[in-house]
C-alpha positions as CSV (number, residue, x, y, z in Angstrom):
1,M,50.1,-0.4,-9.2
2,I,49.6,-0.5,-13.0
3,F,52.5,-0.4,-15.6
4,G,54.8,0.4,-12.7
5,V,52.8,3.5,-11.6
6,D,51.1,3.6,-8.2
7,F,48.0,5.7,-8.9
8,M,46.8,5.6,-5.3
9,A,50.0,7.5,-4.3
10,H,49.0,10.4,-6.5
11,P,45.1,10.4,-6.7
12,K,44.5,12.7,-9.6
13,G,41.8,15.3,-9.0
14,A,42.1,15.3,-5.2
15,G,42.5,18.4,-3.3
16,S,42.4,18.5,0.5
17,E,41.1,15.5,2.4
18,G,37.4,14.8,1.4
19,D,37.7,17.3,-1.5
20,F,37.7,16.1,-5.1
21,R,38.1,18.0,-8.4
22,L,37.3,16.9,-11.9
23,D,39.3,17.3,-15.1
24,F,36.5,18.3,-17.4
25,D,35.9,21.5,-15.5
26,P,38.6,22.6,-12.9
27,R,36.0,24.9,-11.3
28,V,34.0,21.9,-10.1
29,R,34.7,20.6,-6.6
30,L,33.1,17.6,-4.9
31,E,32.6,17.3,-1.2
32,F,30.8,14.6,0.9
33,H,28.7,15.7,3.8
34,G,26.6,12.7,4.7
35,S,25.2,14.2,7.9
36,K,24.2,17.4,6.2
37,I,22.7,16.2,2.9
38,S,19.7,14.0,2.3
39,S,18.1,12.6,-0.9
40,D,14.7,12.3,0.8
41,G,13.6,15.9,1.6
42,G,10.0,15.2,0.5
43,L,9.5,12.9,3.5
44,L,9.1,16.1,5.6
45,L,5.8,16.6,3.9
46,Y,4.6,13.2,5.0
47,R,5.8,13.9,8.5
48,E,3.6,17.0,8.5
49,L,0.7,14.8,7.2
50,D,1.3,12.4,10.1
51,E,1.2,15.4,12.5
52,A,-2.0,16.8,10.9
53,L,-3.8,13.4,11.3
54,G,-2.2,12.3,14.5
55,L,-1.4,8.9,13.1
56,F,1.6,7.7,15.1
57,N,0.6,9.5,18.3
58,A,-2.6,7.5,18.5
59,S,-1.6,4.2,17.1
60,V,1.7,3.7,19.1
61,K,-0.4,3.5,22.3
62,S,-1.6,0.1,21.3
63,L,2.0,-1.3,21.1
64,R,3.6,-3.0,24.2
65,D,7.2,-2.3,24.9
66,T,8.8,-5.7,25.6
67,R,12.3,-4.3,25.9
68,M,14.0,-5.1,29.2
69,G,15.6,-2.4,31.3
70,K,15.3,1.4,31.2
71,N,18.1,2.3,28.8
72,G,16.3,2.3,25.5
73,V,17.8,5.1,23.4
74,H,14.8,5.5,21.2
75,T,11.1,5.3,22.0
76,L,8.6,3.0,20.3
77,M,7.3,6.0,18.5
78,A,10.7,6.8,17.1
79,L,11.4,3.3,16.0
80,L,8.0,2.8,14.4
81,R,8.4,6.1,12.5
82,Q,11.8,5.1,11.2
83,S,10.4,1.7,10.1
84,V,7.5,3.2,8.2
85,F,9.1,6.3,6.8
86,G,12.1,4.3,5.6
87,R,9.9,2.0,3.7
88,L,7.9,4.9,2.2
89,A,11.2,6.3,0.8
90,G,12.1,2.9,-0.7
91,Y,14.4,1.4,1.9
92,E,12.7,-1.9,2.6
93,D,15.6,-3.6,4.6
94,V,16.7,-2.9,8.1
95,N,20.3,-2.9,6.7
96,D,19.5,0.5,5.2
97,A,19.1,1.9,8.7
98,E,22.9,2.1,9.1
99,R,23.0,4.9,6.6
100,L,19.6,6.4,7.4
101,A,20.6,6.7,11.0
102,R,22.7,9.7,10.1
103,D,20.4,11.1,7.4
104,P,19.3,14.6,8.6
105,V,15.8,14.3,7.2
106,M,15.3,10.9,8.9
107,C,16.7,12.1,12.2
108,Q,14.2,15.1,12.1
109,I,11.3,12.7,11.3
110,V,12.2,10.3,14.1
111,G,12.6,13.2,16.5
112,G,13.7,13.0,20.2
113,R,17.3,12.1,20.7
114,A,17.8,11.5,17.0
115,V,17.6,15.2,16.1
116,N,20.9,16.1,17.8
117,G,22.3,12.6,17.6
118,Q,21.3,9.8,15.2
119,A,18.4,7.5,14.5
120,A,18.4,3.8,15.3
121,S,21.1,1.6,13.9
122,S,20.5,-1.6,11.8
123,S,20.9,-3.8,14.9
124,Q,18.4,-1.7,16.9
125,M,15.9,-1.7,14.1
126,G,16.3,-5.5,13.6
127,R,15.6,-6.1,17.3
128,F,12.6,-3.8,17.1
129,E,11.0,-5.5,14.2
130,T,11.9,-9.2,15.0
131,E,11.5,-9.1,18.8
132,V,9.3,-6.2,19.9
133,L,6.8,-6.1,17.1
134,A,6.8,-9.8,16.5
135,S,5.1,-10.5,19.9
136,P,1.5,-11.8,19.5
137,D,0.0,-8.7,21.0
138,N,2.0,-6.3,18.9
139,R,1.3,-8.2,15.7
140,E,-2.4,-7.9,16.4
141,A,-2.0,-4.2,17.1
142,L,-0.1,-3.7,13.8
143,A,-2.8,-5.5,11.9
144,D,-5.4,-3.1,13.3
145,M,-3.3,0.0,12.8
146,S,-4.0,0.6,9.1
147,G,-7.7,0.7,9.8
148,Q,-7.2,3.2,12.7
149,W,-5.3,5.4,10.3
150,I,-8.0,5.2,7.7
151,D,-10.6,6.1,10.2
152,A,-8.6,9.2,11.1
153,V,-8.7,10.2,7.4
154,H,-12.4,9.6,7.1
155,N,-13.1,11.6,10.3
156,R,-11.4,14.6,8.8
157,Q,-12.6,14.3,5.2
158,G,-16.0,12.8,5.7
159,L,-17.4,9.6,4.2
160,K,-20.6,9.0,2.2
161,Y,-20.1,5.3,1.2
162,I,-17.5,2.6,1.3
163,T,-16.6,0.1,-1.4
164,L,-14.4,-2.8,-0.4
165,D,-12.4,-4.9,-2.9
166,M,-10.9,-8.2,-1.7
167,D,-8.1,-9.8,-3.6
168,S,-5.0,-12.1,-3.1
169,S,-1.5,-11.7,-4.5
170,V,1.8,-13.4,-4.6
171,S,5.1,-12.7,-2.7
172,P,7.8,-15.0,-4.1
173,T,10.1,-16.5,-1.5
174,H,13.7,-17.7,-1.8
175,G,15.2,-20.4,0.4
176,A,13.7,-22.3,3.3
177,Q,11.5,-19.6,4.7
178,E,8.9,-20.7,7.2
179,G,5.5,-21.0,5.5
180,T,6.8,-20.9,2.0
181,A,5.1,-23.4,-0.4
182,W,4.7,-24.1,-4.1
183,N,1.7,-22.4,-5.6
184,G,0.5,-24.0,-8.8
185,H,-1.4,-20.9,-10.0
186,F,1.6,-18.6,-9.6
187,R,4.1,-21.3,-10.5
188,C,6.6,-20.4,-7.8
189,N,7.5,-20.9,-4.1
190,C,5.8,-18.0,-2.4
191,Y,3.6,-16.5,0.3
192,H,0.0,-15.8,-0.6
193,P,-1.1,-12.6,1.1
194,L,-4.7,-11.4,1.1
195,F,-5.7,-7.7,0.8
196,I,-8.8,-5.5,1.3
197,F,-8.8,-2.1,-0.4
198,N,-11.4,0.7,-0.4
199,Q,-12.4,3.0,-3.3
200,F,-9.7,5.5,-2.3
201,G,-6.9,3.0,-2.7
202,H,-6.4,2.7,1.1
203,L,-5.3,-0.7,2.3
204,E,-8.0,-1.5,4.9
205,R,-6.4,-4.7,6.1
206,C,-4.0,-7.4,4.9
207,G,-2.8,-10.8,6.1
208,L,0.1,-13.0,5.3
209,R,-0.7,-16.6,4.5
210,K,1.2,-19.7,3.5
211,G,1.9,-20.1,-0.2
212,N,-0.3,-23.1,-0.9
213,V,-3.6,-21.9,0.6
214,H,-6.7,-21.2,-1.5
215,S,-7.2,-17.5,-2.6
216,A,-10.2,-17.0,-0.3
217,D,-8.6,-18.8,2.7
218,D,-9.1,-16.8,6.0
219,W,-11.4,-14.3,4.3
220,N,-13.6,-13.9,7.4
221,A,-10.6,-13.2,9.7
222,L,-9.6,-10.4,7.4
223,L,-13.1,-9.0,6.6
224,A,-14.9,-9.2,9.9
225,P,-12.8,-6.4,11.6
226,V,-13.3,-4.1,8.6
227,I,-17.1,-4.7,8.7
228,E,-17.1,-4.0,12.4
229,R,-15.3,-0.7,11.9
230,Y,-17.9,0.6,9.5
231,A,-20.9,-0.8,11.3
232,Q,-21.7,2.4,13.2
233,R,-21.3,4.8,10.3
234,D,-24.4,6.0,8.5
235,I,-23.2,5.2,5.0
236,M,-23.9,2.9,2.0
237,R,-21.7,-0.2,1.8
238,F,-20.5,-2.2,-1.2
239,F,-18.2,-5.2,-1.8
240,R,-16.6,-6.7,-4.9
241,A,-14.5,-9.8,-5.4
242,D,-13.6,-12.3,-8.1
243,A,-14.8,-15.9,-8.5
244,A,-12.4,-17.2,-5.8
245,F,-14.7,-15.6,-3.3
246,A,-17.9,-17.0,-4.6
247,I,-18.7,-18.5,-1.2
248,P,-22.2,-18.9,0.3
249,E,-21.0,-17.9,3.8
250,L,-19.5,-14.7,2.4
251,Y,-22.9,-13.8,0.7
252,E,-24.7,-14.3,4.0
253,T,-22.1,-12.3,6.0
254,L,-22.4,-9.4,3.6
255,E,-26.2,-9.5,3.5
256,A,-26.4,-9.5,7.3
257,A,-24.0,-6.5,7.5
258,G,-26.0,-4.5,4.9
259,Y,-23.6,-4.6,2.0
260,F,-24.5,-4.6,-1.7
261,Y,-22.1,-7.0,-3.4
262,A,-21.0,-8.1,-6.8
263,I,-19.0,-11.3,-7.0
264,R,-18.0,-13.2,-10.1
265,L,-19.2,-16.8,-10.6
266,R,-17.5,-19.6,-12.4
267,K,-19.5,-20.9,-15.3
268,N,-21.4,-24.2,-15.1
269,A,-24.0,-26.1,-17.1
270,V,-26.9,-24.7,-15.2
271,L,-25.8,-21.1,-15.7
272,E,-25.1,-21.7,-19.4
273,E,-28.6,-23.2,-19.8
274,Q,-30.1,-19.9,-18.6
275,I,-28.5,-18.0,-21.5
276,A,-28.5,-20.7,-24.1
277,H,-30.3,-18.5,-26.6
278,R,-27.3,-16.0,-26.5
279,L,-24.6,-18.7,-27.0
280,T,-25.3,-19.0,-30.8
281,R,-23.7,-16.5,-33.1
282,P,-26.0,-13.4,-33.7
283,V,-27.9,-13.3,-37.0
284,G,-26.2,-11.2,-39.7
285,R,-22.7,-10.7,-41.0
286,P,-20.2,-10.4,-38.1
287,S,-18.5,-7.1,-37.7
288,K,-14.7,-7.1,-38.2
289,T,-14.1,-4.3,-35.7
290,K,-17.0,-4.0,-33.3
291,V,-17.8,-6.2,-30.2
292,K,-21.4,-7.2,-29.8
293,R,-22.5,-7.2,-26.1
294,F,-25.6,-8.7,-24.6
295,Y,-26.8,-8.7,-21.0
296,E,-29.1,-11.2,-19.2
297,E,-30.3,-11.5,-15.7
298,F,-32.1,-14.4,-13.9
299,T,-32.5,-16.0,-10.5
300,Y,-30.3,-18.9,-9.6
301,Q,-29.7,-21.1,-6.5
302,A,-26.7,-23.4,-6.2
303,A,-26.9,-26.5,-4.1
304,L,-25.1,-25.0,-1.1
305,W,-26.9,-21.7,-1.1
306,D,-29.6,-20.9,1.5
307,K,-31.8,-19.1,-1.0
308,P,-32.0,-18.1,-4.7
309,R,-30.0,-15.0,-5.7
310,R,-29.9,-12.7,-8.7
311,V,-27.3,-13.4,-11.4
312,V,-26.3,-11.1,-14.2
313,A,-24.5,-12.4,-17.3
314,K,-22.5,-10.5,-19.9
315,I,-22.1,-12.1,-23.3
316,E,-19.6,-10.7,-25.7
317,W,-19.0,-11.7,-29.4
318,H,-15.6,-10.5,-30.5
319,P,-14.5,-10.2,-34.1
320,G,-12.8,-13.4,-35.2
321,D,-13.9,-15.5,-32.2
322,L,-15.8,-18.7,-32.8
323,F,-17.4,-18.7,-29.3
324,P,-18.6,-15.9,-27.0
325,R,-16.9,-14.6,-23.9
326,V,-19.3,-15.0,-21.0
327,G,-19.1,-13.7,-17.4
328,Y,-21.5,-14.2,-14.5
329,I,-22.0,-12.0,-11.4
330,V,-24.0,-12.9,-8.4
331,T,-25.4,-9.8,-6.7
332,N,-28.0,-8.2,-4.4
333,F,-27.3,-4.8,-5.9
334,P,-30.5,-3.5,-7.7
335,L,-28.7,-2.0,-10.6
336,K,-29.5,-2.5,-14.3
337,P,-27.3,-5.3,-15.8
338,K,-25.0,-3.0,-17.8
339,E,-24.5,-0.7,-14.8
340,L,-23.8,-3.6,-12.5
341,I,-21.1,-5.0,-14.9
342,H,-19.5,-1.5,-15.0
343,F,-19.5,-1.4,-11.2
344,Y,-17.9,-4.8,-11.0
345,N,-15.3,-4.0,-13.6
346,Q,-14.0,-1.2,-11.4
347,R,-12.7,-4.0,-9.1
348,G,-9.6,-4.0,-11.3
349,T,-8.3,-1.0,-9.5
350,A,-7.5,-3.3,-6.6
351,E,-5.0,-5.1,-8.8
352,Q,-3.4,-1.7,-9.7
353,H,-3.1,-0.9,-6.0
354,I,-1.3,-4.2,-5.4
355,K,1.0,-3.4,-8.3
356,E,1.7,0.0,-6.7
357,G,2.5,-1.6,-3.4
358,K,4.9,-4.0,-5.1
359,N,6.7,-1.3,-7.1
360,A,6.8,1.6,-4.7
361,I,6.9,0.0,-1.3
362,T,8.3,-3.4,-2.3
363,W,6.0,-5.2,0.0
364,T,6.8,-8.5,-1.7
365,R,10.2,-8.4,-0.1
366,L,9.5,-10.7,2.9
367,S,13.0,-12.2,3.4
368,C,13.0,-13.1,7.1
369,K,13.4,-16.7,8.1
370,R,10.5,-16.8,10.5
371,F,6.9,-16.5,9.3
372,R,5.9,-14.1,12.2
373,D,8.7,-11.7,11.3
374,N,7.5,-11.6,7.7
375,E,4.0,-10.9,9.1
376,V,5.4,-7.8,10.8
377,R,7.2,-6.7,7.6
378,L,4.0,-6.9,5.6
379,Q,2.1,-4.8,8.1
380,L,4.9,-2.2,8.2
381,H,4.8,-2.1,4.4
382,A,1.0,-1.6,4.6
383,L,1.4,1.4,6.9
384,A,4.0,2.9,4.6
385,Y,1.7,2.4,1.6
386,N,-1.3,4.0,3.3
387,L,0.8,7.0,4.4
388,G,1.8,7.5,0.8
389,V,-1.7,7.1,-0.5
390,F,-3.3,9.5,2.0
391,L,-1.5,12.3,0.4
392,Q,-3.0,11.4,-3.0
393,G,-6.5,11.9,-1.5
394,L,-5.9,15.6,-0.7
395,D,-6.8,18.6,-2.8
396,L,-3.4,18.7,-4.6
397,P,-2.3,21.1,-7.3
398,E,-3.4,20.0,-10.8
399,E,0.1,19.3,-11.9
400,I,0.6,16.5,-9.4
401,A,-3.0,15.5,-8.6
402,H,-2.8,12.3,-10.8
403,W,0.7,11.2,-9.8
404,S,0.9,7.5,-8.8
405,L,2.5,6.4,-5.6
406,T,5.6,5.5,-7.6
407,S,5.7,9.0,-9.1
408,L,5.3,10.6,-5.7
409,Q,8.1,8.5,-4.4
410,S,10.5,9.3,-7.2
411,R,9.6,12.9,-7.8
412,L,8.2,14.3,-4.5
413,I,10.0,12.2,-1.8
414,K,13.3,12.1,-3.6
415,I,14.1,15.8,-3.3
416,G,17.6,16.7,-2.4
417,A,17.9,18.6,0.9
418,R,20.7,20.3,2.8
419,V,20.3,21.0,6.4
420,V,21.7,24.2,8.0
421,R,21.7,24.1,11.8
422,H,21.4,27.3,13.8
423,A,21.3,27.6,17.6
424,R,17.5,27.1,17.8
425,K,16.5,26.3,14.2
426,F,16.9,23.8,11.5
427,T,16.7,25.0,7.9
428,F,16.3,22.4,5.1
429,Q,17.3,23.9,1.7
430,L,15.4,21.8,-0.9
431,A,16.3,21.3,-4.6
432,E,13.7,22.6,-7.1
433,V,13.6,19.8,-9.7
434,A,10.2,18.0,-10.1
435,L,8.6,20.4,-7.6
436,D,9.3,24.1,-7.1
437,G,8.6,26.1,-4.0
438,K,5.2,27.2,-5.1
439,L,3.9,23.6,-5.7
440,F,5.5,22.5,-2.4
441,S,3.7,25.3,-0.5
442,Q,0.4,24.2,-2.1
443,V,0.8,20.6,-1.0
444,L,1.7,21.9,2.5
445,A,-1.5,24.0,2.5
446,A,-3.6,21.0,1.5
447,I,-2.1,19.1,4.5
448,H,-2.8,21.9,6.9
449,N,-6.4,21.9,5.8
450,L,-6.8,18.5,7.4
451,K,-6.0,19.9,10.9
452,P,-9.0,20.2,13.1
453,P,-10.2,23.7,14.0
454,P,-8.7,25.1,17.3
455,R,-10.7,24.5,20.4
456,P,-12.5,27.6,21.7
457,A,-10.8,29.3,24.6
């Protein structure tokens, strides 16, 4: 009651129950139909992509159902789909499941009983992620799942070579989460996950680590399964990493597996002595606009190395700088120095992929108390990220071919959809905003091109 008037007794603009009208235009009427309207109509395209590649059908077989009794409303397949597709649409918490359980698009994606009922609730999703998936066997199966999905894509699209980029990142933590620690480099309490990407932006494998470990800690545990997966393919293999991974055991592992690598080295007195003639300012008047670049190569053996290896150095004199900017790369890749530096610099795309994962999938949101539960969350985020990126690798229309994962989420996935139910059919009426029907059909055709040819009768 305000100024003696009870506005709730006469809600201005209301018509019948659940029906609202607006003063600025009496012709406008608002209705709420939560079970008939969805804001995530574009997820249906990704469900079709899943069907074309057979992603969930194959991978869910490796999970073990630890639930007791025989009254599980939803299958492991349904629960896993809801976890992954929800994250792809930007719903990173199980709390969002309470609303998504009645979302018509999510119900259709989950399938089974959800189609004519509802998807899993927040409590059901919470138990699935923190009890079923958190078991040791299922955590191992989840860690392998991204690689299995990527293999499915390679098997359909073909593969001529693979380039692996390894890098670490930061996931800030809040409160007394298990495994959190202060990291002096990132200057926060955090986890310190490790990632391996390929040249297509696919996340080959990831692992959650405590916040105070070295950037290269557990590199072999993450890299060895990826190397094993590609061992039988007749392809060329490449690897890139920054100076944190300048480890003799890593060089030996890559050489034994047939990888060409380019890994940055930290500078030291011996390396600087090899290029001493380039560390004095070039003769002549320095340019005020142009950068002078020089390249050198030589053989170098550190004390812990088993043999000498080739090192390429890049020396840059920038306008106004008193000293040159120098970088060193250890490599077994027989490229010319300038070409090798260009190859190494493309490693920066891995940092962009990590940024995409943080922005679109929010994979830094690891807010569970137990470390193992956060391991599960990271792997589910990884699956959602890969599902999103797989679409980028298709022969998409020119208008959307260069959209980032963030753009795909906000402009393709976030399409308004209204479901119309008939006796035997479901019709989703989609809004034409960022994408019209023609573009949508072209994306759908690109997905259908992934399907294997029918078996001969």
